[in-house]
VOTORKE-777995 format. One record per residue (C-alpha): residue in one letter; x, z, y. Coordinates in Angstrom, 3 decimals. Each point is the difference from the previous one (the first is absolute). Layout:
<recs>
<rec><residu>a</residu><east>X</east><up>Z</up><north>Y</north></rec>
...
</recs>
This chain:
<recs>
<rec><residu>p</residu><east>8.417</east><up>0.039</up><north>-1.545</north></rec>
<rec><residu>p</residu><east>0.565</east><up>-2.769</up><north>2.540</north></rec>
<rec><residu>a</residu><east>3.027</east><up>-2.256</up><north>-0.545</north></rec>
<rec><residu>e</residu><east>1.845</east><up>1.446</up><north>2.999</north></rec>
<rec><residu>k</residu><east>-0.095</east><up>3.399</up><north>-1.763</north></rec>
<rec><residu>g</residu><east>1.467</east><up>-1.335</up><north>-3.234</north></rec>
<rec><residu>m</residu><east>2.002</east><up>3.150</up><north>-0.726</north></rec>
<rec><residu>t</residu><east>-3.170</east><up>2.114</up><north>0.006</north></rec>
<rec><residu>a</residu><east>-2.222</east><up>0.606</up><north>-3.029</north></rec>
<rec><residu>g</residu><east>-3.718</east><up>0.506</up><north>0.547</north></rec>
<rec><residu>w</residu><east>-1.977</east><up>2.707</up><north>-1.769</north></rec>
<rec><residu>y</residu><east>-3.513</east><up>-0.805</up><north>-1.256</north></rec>
<rec><residu>a</residu><east>-1.911</east><up>2.854</up><north>1.666</north></rec>
<rec><residu>g</residu><east>-2.944</east><up>-0.433</up><north>-2.410</north></rec>
<rec><residu>g</residu><east>2.194</east><up>1.235</up><north>-2.842</north></rec>
<rec><residu>a</residu><east>1.837</east><up>3.206</up><north>-0.755</north></rec>
<rec><residu>v</residu><east>2.650</east><up>1.530</up><north>2.207</north></rec>
<rec><residu>p</residu><east>3.351</east><up>-0.359</up><north>-1.810</north></rec>
<rec><residu>g</residu><east>0.394</east><up>2.956</up><north>-2.364</north></rec>
<rec><residu>e</residu><east>-3.720</east><up>0.811</up><north>-0.163</north></rec>
<rec><residu>p</residu><east>-2.235</east><up>-0.838</up><north>-3.016</north></rec>
<rec><residu>g</residu><east>-0.750</east><up>-3.699</up><north>-0.378</north></rec>
<rec><residu>p</residu><east>1.848</east><up>-3.151</up><north>1.005</north></rec>
<rec><residu>a</residu><east>1.785</east><up>-0.108</up><north>3.352</north></rec>
<rec><residu>v</residu><east>0.431</east><up>-3.669</up><north>0.939</north></rec>
<rec><residu>l</residu><east>2.805</east><up>-1.238</up><north>2.265</north></rec>
<rec><residu>i</residu><east>0.145</east><up>-3.660</up><north>1.008</north></rec>
<rec><residu>g</residu><east>2.908</east><up>-1.798</up><north>1.629</north></rec>
<rec><residu>h</residu><east>1.580</east><up>-3.388</up><north>0.525</north></rec>
<rec><residu>n</residu><east>3.003</east><up>-1.202</up><north>-1.978</north></rec>
<rec><residu>d</residu><east>0.932</east><up>-2.565</up><north>2.666</north></rec>
<rec><residu>t</residu><east>-1.372</east><up>-1.053</up><north>3.385</north></rec>
<rec><residu>r</residu><east>0.912</east><up>-2.715</up><north>2.464</north></rec>
<rec><residu>f</residu><east>2.345</east><up>2.633</up><north>1.480</north></rec>
<rec><residu>g</residu><east>1.949</east><up>0.405</up><north>-3.268</north></rec>
<rec><residu>k</residu><east>0.102</east><up>2.458</up><north>-2.875</north></rec>
<rec><residu>a</residu><east>-2.681</east><up>2.681</up><north>0.000</north></rec>
<rec><residu>v</residu><east>-0.603</east><up>3.486</up><north>-1.422</north></rec>
<rec><residu>f</residu><east>-0.785</east><up>-1.135</up><north>-3.574</north></rec>
<rec><residu>h</residu><east>2.529</east><up>-2.863</up><north>-0.144</north></rec>
<rec><residu>d</residu><east>1.767</east><up>1.398</up><north>-3.076</north></rec>
<rec><residu>l</residu><east>-3.062</east><up>1.540</up><north>-1.666</north></rec>
<rec><residu>h</residu><east>0.215</east><up>-2.527</up><north>-2.848</north></rec>
<rec><residu>k</residu><east>3.316</east><up>1.631</up><north>-1.020</north></rec>
<rec><residu>i</residu><east>-1.522</east><up>3.435</up><north>-0.669</north></rec>
<rec><residu>a</residu><east>0.006</east><up>1.085</up><north>-3.652</north></rec>
<rec><residu>e</residu><east>-2.194</east><up>2.270</up><north>-2.066</north></rec>
<rec><residu>g</residu><east>1.285</east><up>3.571</up><north>0.334</north></rec>
<rec><residu>a</residu><east>1.317</east><up>-0.522</up><north>3.545</north></rec>
<rec><residu>e</residu><east>-0.817</east><up>2.636</up><north>2.615</north></rec>
<rec><residu>i</residu><east>-1.957</east><up>-0.778</up><north>3.164</north></rec>
<rec><residu>t</residu><east>-0.077</east><up>2.481</up><north>2.877</north></rec>
<rec><residu>v</residu><east>-2.847</east><up>-0.059</up><north>2.514</north></rec>
<rec><residu>v</residu><east>0.451</east><up>2.068</up><north>3.172</north></rec>
<rec><residu>d</residu><east>-3.068</east><up>0.898</up><north>2.058</north></rec>
<rec><residu>g</residu><east>-0.235</east><up>0.388</up><north>3.771</north></rec>
<rec><residu>a</residu><east>0.907</east><up>3.690</up><north>-0.256</north></rec>
<rec><residu>g</residu><east>3.185</east><up>-0.820</up><north>-1.908</north></rec>
<rec><residu>t</residu><east>-1.248</east><up>1.217</up><north>-3.390</north></rec>
<rec><residu>a</residu><east>1.366</east><up>-2.065</up><north>-2.893</north></rec>
<rec><residu>k</residu><east>-1.939</east><up>-0.848</up><north>-3.154</north></rec>
<rec><residu>h</residu><east>1.889</east><up>-1.427</up><north>-2.972</north></rec>
<rec><residu>f</residu><east>-1.531</east><up>-2.515</up><north>-2.390</north></rec>
<rec><residu>t</residu><east>1.277</east><up>-1.632</up><north>-3.198</north></rec>
<rec><residu>v</residu><east>-0.650</east><up>-3.691</up><north>-0.664</north></rec>
<rec><residu>t</residu><east>-2.150</east><up>-0.501</up><north>-3.102</north></rec>
<rec><residu>g</residu><east>-0.329</east><up>-3.785</up><north>0.168</north></rec>
<rec><residu>k</residu><east>-0.368</east><up>-3.109</up><north>2.117</north></rec>
<rec><residu>e</residu><east>-1.770</east><up>-3.324</up><north>-0.216</north></rec>
<rec><residu>t</residu><east>-0.371</east><up>-3.251</up><north>1.881</north></rec>
<rec><residu>v</residu><east>-3.581</east><up>-1.253</up><north>0.246</north></rec>
<rec><residu>a</residu><east>-1.688</east><up>-2.987</up><north>1.594</north></rec>
<rec><residu>k</residu><east>-1.774</east><up>1.041</up><north>3.194</north></rec>
<rec><residu>g</residu><east>-3.203</east><up>-1.478</up><north>-1.448</north></rec>
<rec><residu>a</residu><east>0.294</east><up>2.313</up><north>-3.033</north></rec>
<rec><residu>f</residu><east>0.979</east><up>3.182</up><north>1.869</north></rec>
<rec><residu>p</residu><east>-0.665</east><up>3.080</up><north>-2.225</north></rec>
<rec><residu>t</residu><east>-2.050</east><up>1.899</up><north>2.584</north></rec>
<rec><residu>e</residu><east>-1.197</east><up>2.780</up><north>-2.312</north></rec>
<rec><residu>k</residu><east>3.481</east><up>0.548</up><north>-1.472</north></rec>
<rec><residu>v</residu><east>1.524</east><up>0.303</up><north>3.479</north></rec>
<rec><residu>y</residu><east>-2.704</east><up>1.826</up><north>1.966</north></rec>
<rec><residu>g</residu><east>-2.085</east><up>1.656</up><north>-2.754</north></rec>
<rec><residu>a</residu><east>0.041</east><up>3.658</up><north>-0.975</north></rec>
<rec><residu>t</residu><east>2.999</east><up>1.259</up><north>-1.952</north></rec>
<rec><residu>g</residu><east>0.610</east><up>3.137</up><north>-2.009</north></rec>
<rec><residu>d</residu><east>3.181</east><up>0.712</up><north>1.918</north></rec>
<rec><residu>r</residu><east>1.614</east><up>-0.140</up><north>3.431</north></rec>
<rec><residu>a</residu><east>0.918</east><up>-3.654</up><north>0.162</north></rec>
<rec><residu>l</residu><east>1.720</east><up>-2.415</up><north>2.346</north></rec>
<rec><residu>r</residu><east>-0.468</east><up>-3.761</up><north>0.288</north></rec>
<rec><residu>l</residu><east>2.384</east><up>-2.209</up><north>1.989</north></rec>
<rec><residu>i</residu><east>-1.253</east><up>-3.528</up><north>0.707</north></rec>
<rec><residu>t</residu><east>1.686</east><up>-3.037</up><north>1.514</north></rec>
<rec><residu>c</residu><east>-0.278</east><up>-3.777</up><north>-0.139</north></rec>
<rec><residu>d</residu><east>1.878</east><up>-1.908</up><north>-2.678</north></rec>
<rec><residu>g</residu><east>0.287</east><up>-3.358</up><north>-1.687</north></rec>
<rec><residu>d</residu><east>-0.216</east><up>-3.565</up><north>1.202</north></rec>
<rec><residu>f</residu><east>-1.649</east><up>-1.116</up><north>3.226</north></rec>
<rec><residu>d</residu><east>-3.288</east><up>-1.852</up><north>0.377</north></rec>
<rec><residu>a</residu><east>-0.515</east><up>-3.055</up><north>2.220</north></rec>
<rec><residu>d</residu><east>-0.505</east><up>2.273</up><north>3.033</north></rec>
<rec><residu>g</residu><east>3.287</east><up>1.824</up><north>-0.605</north></rec>
<rec><residu>h</residu><east>-1.525</east><up>3.210</up><north>-1.393</north></rec>
<rec><residu>p</residu><east>1.256</east><up>1.668</up><north>-3.202</north></rec>
<rec><residu>v</residu><east>-2.411</east><up>-0.471</up><north>-2.908</north></rec>
<rec><residu>d</residu><east>0.781</east><up>3.250</up><north>-1.854</north></rec>
<rec><residu>n</residu><east>0.299</east><up>3.729</up><north>0.561</north></rec>
<rec><residu>l</residu><east>2.645</east><up>2.292</up><north>-1.460</north></rec>
<rec><residu>i</residu><east>-1.423</east><up>3.423</up><north>-0.848</north></rec>
<rec><residu>v</residu><east>2.164</east><up>3.010</up><north>-0.860</north></rec>
<rec><residu>y</residu><east>-1.666</east><up>2.949</up><north>-1.741</north></rec>
<rec><residu>a</residu><east>1.426</east><up>3.521</up><north>0.214</north></rec>
<rec><residu>k</residu><east>-1.054</east><up>3.615</up><north>-0.557</north></rec>
<rec><residu>l</residu><east>1.013</east><up>3.243</up><north>1.661</north></rec>
<rec><residu>s</residu><east>3.221</east><up>1.329</up><north>-1.551</north></rec>
</recs>
């Protein structure tokens, strides 16, 4: 999402709809030039925590965190994030880590969850 919509997460439309088979991928900022953003505290989430995703119709889907990892953007685990899964999965992705010379974070934080 654009920086001015920092409190909005974007859904990767090429993936699953949250709650359907496969990985649903939501991407959001942790900070923008406007301040804290939607995934600002994502690094605090623990395995076993519950995540609720509400669709445009107001239907809630509940997921349980199964793990998280910080990876260098150059070593992003594309298949692990976007590849087929045997369950109804959720991936939350945000920037993380130190900044490069251009002021961009060098890592991504990825949270993995499955439908509860």
